N, C-alpha and C positions, 0 to 999 in steps of 0.2 A: 309521661306527658300529662299535662292537665288539659281539660277541654278548652283551651284558650283559642282565640282566633289566630289565623296565620300571621307570622311575623312578630309575635310577642309571647310573653309568658306571664303567669301570675306574679312570679318573683320580680320581673322587670317592671310590671305595672305598679306593684307596691313600692318598689325602689324609687320609682318616679315621684310618688307621694312623699317618700321619706327623704329624698334628696341625694341618692347615690346611684341613680339609674345608669349613668354612663360607665361608672366603674364596674357595676354588675354585668352589664351587657358585654363588656370586654372580657370579664372573667368567664361568662357563659360561653363565649366564642373560644376561649382558651381551653375550656373543658371539652367542647365539641371536637377540637383538634387534638386533644390528648395531652396538651401542655400542662394542664392543671387537673387535679382529681376532685371528686365531689366534696371531700372534706375541706379543701382549700377554698373552694367557691362558697361553701356554706359559712365558713368562718368570716370571710370577707363580707358577705351579705349580712350576717348577724350583727356586725358592728354598726351597720346603718340603722338598726332597730333600737339602739341603746337609748333608754330614757323615754321611749314612746309608750303611751298607755294602751293597754289591750283594746279598750273600747274605741280608741281612735282608728285602729286598724279594722275592727269589726264593722265600723260604719262604711268603710270603703269596699267591702267585699261584694256588695250587691252590684257594684260597677265594674267588676272584673270583665275583661274583654273575652267573651266566650263564643264558641261556634254555636250555630243554631241547631236545634233538634236534640238537645241532650235529654230533656225530660221524655220526649217521645221515644228516643232510642232505648232509654232505661226501661220504659214501660213495655216496649216491643220485646226486649229481652225477657222480661218476666212472663209475658203472655206466651212466649215460645219455649219455656222451660229452661231458660238461661239465668244464671245468677250474676248480676253486674257488680263488679268489684273495682274500686278505684285504687290502683297501685301507683303512687305518685311520689316524687321527690319534693313536692311543694311543702312549705311549712304547715304544721298541723292546723293553724287557724283556717287555712285555705281548704285543706282536706275535710275538716269538720263542716265548714260552710257548704261545700259542694255535696257532701254525702247527705246532709240534712235537707238541702234545697231540692236535690234531684232523686233521692231515694236509693243511693248505692247501698249494697248489702254491707260493705265494710270499706275502710280506707286505710292507707298507710301514710308515712311521711316522717321527716325529721321534726324535732321539737326545739323551740327556743327557750332559753331560761328566762323565768320571770320572778320578780320579787315585788310584793305589794302591788300586783296588777300592772306592773311595768316591765318591759323587756330590758334585760341587762346588757345586751350586745354580745352574749355568749351562747353557744350551742349547748343545749341540755342533752340532746340525743342525735347523733349522726345517723344518716340513713342513705346508703348509696345504691348503685344499680344492682348489686348482688343481693342487698337486703330487699329491694323491690321484688326481684324474682322470688326470693325465699318467702316473702309475705304472700305473694299470689299463690305459690304452690302449697303453702300451709293452709290457705283458705280452701283450696281444692281438696286437700286431704280431709279437712273437717267436714266437707260435704260428701265425702266418700268417692271422690273423683280422682282419676289419674291426670297427670299433666297433659297427656295426649288426647284427652277429651275436652281440653280448654283452648280458647283462642285469646289473642291479645291485640290491642290497638295501641300504637305508639308512634313517636316521631323523632327519636334521637338516640344518641350513644347510650343513654341510660336505659334504653329498652332492649338492647342487644342480648343480655343474658336471658331475659324472659322470652324473647322471640325464639331463641335457640331451644327452649324447653317445651313449648306448646305446639299443638298440631297446626294451628292456623294463626298467622301473624299478619296484621294489616298496618302498613306504613302510611300514616295519614298526615298530609302536609309535612312530609318527613325529610330528614337529611339524607344525603347520598348513602351514608353508612347504614342507616335504618332501612332504606329502600332495598339495598343489596341483601340485607339479612331477612327481609320479610317475604311472606308467601305472595302478597299482592301489595301494590302501592296505589293510593287514592289521593287525589287533591280535591279541595273544595272547602266550603264554609258551612256545610250542613251535614251532620252525622247520619241523617236519614237516607242519604244517597251515596253509594248504593247500600241496600240492606243485605246483611249476610244471613243465610239460613242457619238455624241452630246447629251447633257442632253435633255430629252424629245423627242428624235428622233422618238420614237414610237407613240408620241402624236401629237398634233396640232403644227403648225408653231409657234404659240404664246408661246408655252411651251419651245421652245429652248432658251437656256440661255447663261450664262457667265461662263467661266472657270477661276479660279484664281490660279496663280502660286504664292505660298507664299514664302516669304523670297527671296532667291537668286537662280539662276540657277547654283548652284555649286553641286559638288558631295560629299556632306557631309551627 
């Protein structure tokens, strides 16, 4: 999940600007129901980017529909011994923007092919829900942490493998699937409510871990 506001996603927002929002929303719904896989949705979405200049998309990123409290939540994580990581299926321009804007330790995501600073309409690197999990767990290993000392926040089918791997999982404005798989479900438009105590706060300092924000910080 990206930190978008409920009912939308960064991909749908950008597809609206690019002119293929309706097709993408239908594809995302088919992904949620299991009719399509991530690769199929990514390839459909990528076609809508063909011929668009990178700078045209960059100018739109400040207008992404995001939930409130992202910067404050990232800051709270760092003050409490947590490392905030953005594990997302959003295209790399979105992940780059969010990581730089809010100070995430690292981010993941698929990549679009570009030639001469324009998108070609093809996918350069696919990245699915299993890659999302693997990215987050690799980040944990680099920090000397086990998966069970980590937590994740997510909202959809793409978060299920990661939810199954960490100690605490929070379904935020989430689908029924994600809610069923999560430790706790929360709805709202602000990441600051409620706040979670650091993983392992009742144990030793070495048990304190990493929190993973999956996808986007949107309100979807």
